[in-house]
C-alpha positions in Angstrom: 9.9 15.5 7.2 10.2 11.7 7.8 9.8 8.3 6.0 6.4 7.5 6.7 6.5 3.3 6.4 5.1 0.9 8.7 5.7 -2.9 8.2 3.4 -5.6 9.6 4.0 -9.5 9.5 0.7 -11.6 9.2 2.1 -14.8 11.0 -0.2 -16.7 8.2 0.3 -18.1 4.7 -1.8 -16.4 2.2 -1.7 -16.0 -1.3 0.1 -12.1 -1.7 -2.2 -12.0 -5.0 -5.2 -12.6 -3.5 -5.0 -10.1 -0.7 -3.7 -7.6 -3.1 -6.9 -8.2 -5.2 -9.1 -8.3 -2.5 -7.7 -5.1 -1.1 -7.6 -3.3 -4.3 -11.1 -4.1 -4.5 -12.1 -2.5 -1.5 -9.7 0.4 -2.0 -12.0 1.0 -5.7 -15.2 0.8 -3.7 -13.9 3.5 -1.1 -13.3 5.6 -3.8 -9.5 5.5 -4.4 -8.1 5.6 -8.0 -6.1 2.0 -7.8 -3.1 0.4 -9.8 -1.8 -2.9 -8.9 1.4 -4.8 -10.1 1.4 -8.5 -9.1 4.8 -10.9 -9.7 3.3 -13.4 -7.5 5.4 -13.4 -4.7 5.1 -9.8 -4.5 2.3 -7.5 -5.1 2.4 -3.9 -5.2 -1.3 -1.8 -4.6 -0.9 1.9 -5.5 -3.7 4.3 -4.2 -4.6 8.0 -4.8 -7.6 9.8 -3.1 -8.3 13.6 -2.9 -10.6 15.0 0.1 -9.4 13.6 3.5 -5.9 12.7 2.2 -4.9 16.2 0.2 -2.3 17.1 2.6 -0.9 13.6 2.4 -1.4 12.8 -1.1 -0.5 15.7 -3.9 -0.8 15.2 -7.5 2.7 12.5 -7.8 2.1 10.9 -4.5 0.4 7.8 -3.3 -0.2 5.2 -0.6 1.6 2.1 -1.4 0.9 -1.2 -0.5 3.5 -3.7 -0.9 2.4 -7.5 -0.2 5.4 -10.0 0.4 5.4 -13.8 0.8 7.9 -14.1 3.9 9.0 -17.3 5.7 6.9 -15.9 8.8 3.7 -15.5 6.5 3.1 -12.7 4.1 4.8 -8.9 5.3 2.9 -6.1 4.2 4.9 -2.5 3.8 3.0 0.5 3.7 4.0 4.1 2.9 3.8 7.0 1.1 5.6 7.1 -2.4 5.8 8.5 -6.0 2.5 7.9 -8.3 4.0 5.7 -11.2 2.4 6.5 -14.2 2.9 2.9 -15.9 2.9 0.7 -13.1 2.2 -2.3 -15.5 5.4 -1.7 -17.2 7.5 -1.1 -14.1 9.1 -3.9 -12.0 8.8 -3.8 -8.0 12.9 -4.0 -7.6 13.1 -0.9 -9.2 10.5 0.7 -7.6 11.9 -0.3 -4.3 14.9 1.0 -5.1 14.0 4.3 -6.1 10.4 5.7 -5.3 8.0 3.0 -3.3 8.7 5.1 0.2 9.6 8.6 -0.3 10.6 11.0 2.5 7.6 13.6 2.9 6.6 16.1 5.3 3.3 14.5 6.4 1.4 15.4 9.6 1.7 12.1 11.6 -1.8 12.4 13.2 -3.3 12.3 9.7 -1.3 9.4 8.6 -2.0 7.6 11.5 -6.0 8.3 11.8 -6.5 7.6 8.3 -3.9 4.6 7.1 -3.9 3.0 10.3 -7.4 2.8 11.8 -9.2 2.6 8.8 -7.2 0.9 5.9 -4.8 -1.1 7.8 -8.3 -2.5 10.1 -10.1 -3.2 6.8 -6.7 -5.1 5.8 -6.6 -7.4 8.7 -10.2 -8.2 8.3 -9.3 -9.4 4.5 -6.1 -11.6 6.0 -8.3 -13.2 8.6 -11.0 -14.0 6.4 -8.7 -15.6 3.6 
């Protein structure tokens, strides 16, 4: 069991709200169930999808993408966490402490191939074009 969490800093000043919105649109078009919480300098995108990721994402789990404005540019933290039923009223600070990133038993190969090879590449494209 491990904490599957990755961080990446894009050395570019971009708006986390804009990137979060574009990434949410991509995920929705790709068949993901998506919800977002935008607090300006921090944006949380939660995504769930059956099929390929059924071993990774059970009913109460989601992929979480946290976009944060930092002095070096924009930091993105990606991991598996609890699906929050009403993200609109939750605060990101509470989620960071409790449920945003969980220890889960995830086949690393599945995590790497899908999240890094597909979703992070798309995110790279979105950031580069912004």
